[in-house]
N, C-alpha and C positions, 0 to 999 in steps of 0.2 A: 240803797241800791237803785239806780235809775232804771227806767223802763228799757232803755237801749242796752244797758249792761245786762239786764236780765234776759233780754232777747238773745244777746250774744252767747251768754252761758247756756241757754236752752239749745241754741243751734249747735254749740260745741258738743253738748251731751248727746244730742241726736246723732251727730256725725260719729261720735265715739261708739255709741250703741250699734250704729249701722256697720261700722268698721269691724267691731267684734263679731257681729252676726255674719258678715261676709267672710271673715277669717275662719269662723267655726264651720260655715257651709263649705268653704274650700277644703278644710281639713276632712270633713265628712266625705266629700266627693273623692278626695285622694284615697281615703281609706276604702271607700266603696269600690273604686277602680281596682285597687290592689286586691281586694277580696274576690272580685269577679275574675280578675286575671288568674288568681290562684286556683279558682274553681275550674276555669277553662284548661289550665295546665294539668290539673288533676284528672280531668276527663280524658285528655290526650294521653296521659301516662297510663291510664287504665286500658285504653284501646291499644296502646303499644304492647302492654303485657299480654293481652289476648292475641294480637296479631302475630307477634314475634314468637309466641309459643307454638304456633302451627308448624307442621313438618312441610317444608317446601318441596320435598320429594314426593309428596302425596297431595297434589293440588286438586282436590275434588271441586265439583261445581259449587257445592255449598260453601267450601272454604273461599273460593274466588269471590262469591257473592258477599261473604262476610268481610273480606278484605276491601272490597269496593265501598261498602257501607262505612267501615272505619276510616278510610281515606276521605270520603265525602264529609264525614262528621268532623274530622280534624281540620279540613279546609274551612268549615263553618266556624270552628273554634278560633282559627287564626283571623278570620274576617272580624269576628266579634271582639277579639283582643285589640285589634287595631282601631276599632271604633271607640274604645274606652278613653277616658280622660287620664292621661299619664302625667299631667303637670305636677311637679313637686316630688315625683318618685321615679326619676329617670333610670336609675341603676336597677331597681327592682323590676320595673316594667320592661326595661330592655332585656333583662335576664329571662323574664317570663316569655317575652316575645321570641327570643332566640330558642327557648325550649320548645315552645309550641310550633314554631316554624320548622325546626329540624325534625320534630316528631311528625309533623304533617308530611314533610318530604320523605321520611322513612316509610310511612304508611302508603304514600302514593307509589313509591318504587316497589314496595312489597306487593302491592296490588298488581302492578304491571308484571313483576317477576312471576307471580303465580299464574296470571292469565297467559303470558307468553310461553311458560313451561307447558301448560296444558295444550296449547296450540302445537308446540314442538313435538310433544309425545303423540298427538293425534296424527300429525302429518308424517312423522317417521313411521308410525304403524301402518298408515295408508300406503306408503311407499313400499314397505316390505310385503304387504299383501299383494300389491300390484306386481312386484317382481316375481312372486311365487306363481302368478297367473301368466307367466311368460308365454307369448305365442309369436313374438318377433314380427308382428305385422307393423306397418307404418304407423297406424293409430296407437298401437301399444307403445312403440318407441317414443312417440311424441308425448304421450301422457307420462311415461316414465321420466322423461327429461323435465317436464313441468312439475311433477311431484317432487323430484329431487331438488329443484330450484326452490320450491316452497319450503322444504325442510331447511335448506340453508338460510332462508329469510327468517323463518321462525326461530332458528337457533341464534342468529345474530340479534334479533329482538330480545330474546330471553337473556342472552349473555350480557347485552348492554344494560338491561334493567338490573340484573343480578350484580354486576360490577359497580353500578351507581349506588345500589343499596349497600354494598360492602363498604364503600367510602363513607357513606353517611353514618353507618353504624360505628365505623372507626372513630369518627369525629364526635359522636353523640355524648360520650362520657364527659367531654369538656363542657358541653351545654348543661349537663346535669350538675357538674361541680360548680359552675358559675352560678346557677340558681341556688344551690345548697349553701353557698357562701353568703347569700343575702336573705335567706329565708329558712328559719329553723324547721318549720313544718313543710319543707319542700316536697312536692309530689314526685318522688324520685323513682327512677328505674335502675335496678341494681346493675353494676358493671359486669358481674358474672353472667347475668341473664343476657345482656347484650352480647357478650363474648360467645355464649352458647348459640345465640341466634346467628351470629356470623359464621360459626363453625358449621351449623346445619345448612346455611345458604351456600357456603363454599363447597360443601360436600355434594349438594344437589347439582351445582354448576359443573363440578368435575365429572359427575355421573353423566350429565348431558353432553359434555365435551367428548368423553370417551365414546358415547353412542354416535356422536356426529362423525368422529374419526372412522368408526366402523362403516357408517353409511357412505362416507366419501370413498371407501375402498370398493363399493359396489360398482361394478362395471355396467354402465348404461350405454348401449350402442347408439351411435349417432347416425 
């Protein structure tokens, strides 16, 4: 075997070893990205379970704070998901991304719904108290009008957030099913749990809507 041929064989072997190493590293990175994506989806699912189990009709300050924390964490999960290397696993990573994205949007709307409901309850109570202190002066009338307008705004904000939340909850089972079809150990959220959350949210919105209708019947002198 000539020196040139030996050098050629050595070069080919080095390239082959490098190629195998590169492929092995690529496979490792793909697996690592998938595992990290699954962990992020699992954390989002856990937060959804906690947040959607809360009663929207009793939006305490502590609950609102917890909702905000869940929404912020879900946003971080989504950012982290999108920084992962998804090469070679497009279907799984796309399903994970869709699950985390939809979960994040649900938590953001849930947070907004609770906050706006608290504002609506506070402003409607303030209006009723003001009406009971009726003295019919010009200042009283102006404040009554302002308070009623504030109630209207708070109700619109709450209703908008609650309706957006309902649409997301309606579509979420499709995201869950998409991920489940690509991952045996998928971080699932049960469809019945989602349906129950929708029912509670819609009941709370109806309660607020009925209250708003009663408030609109309050005669405020102009």
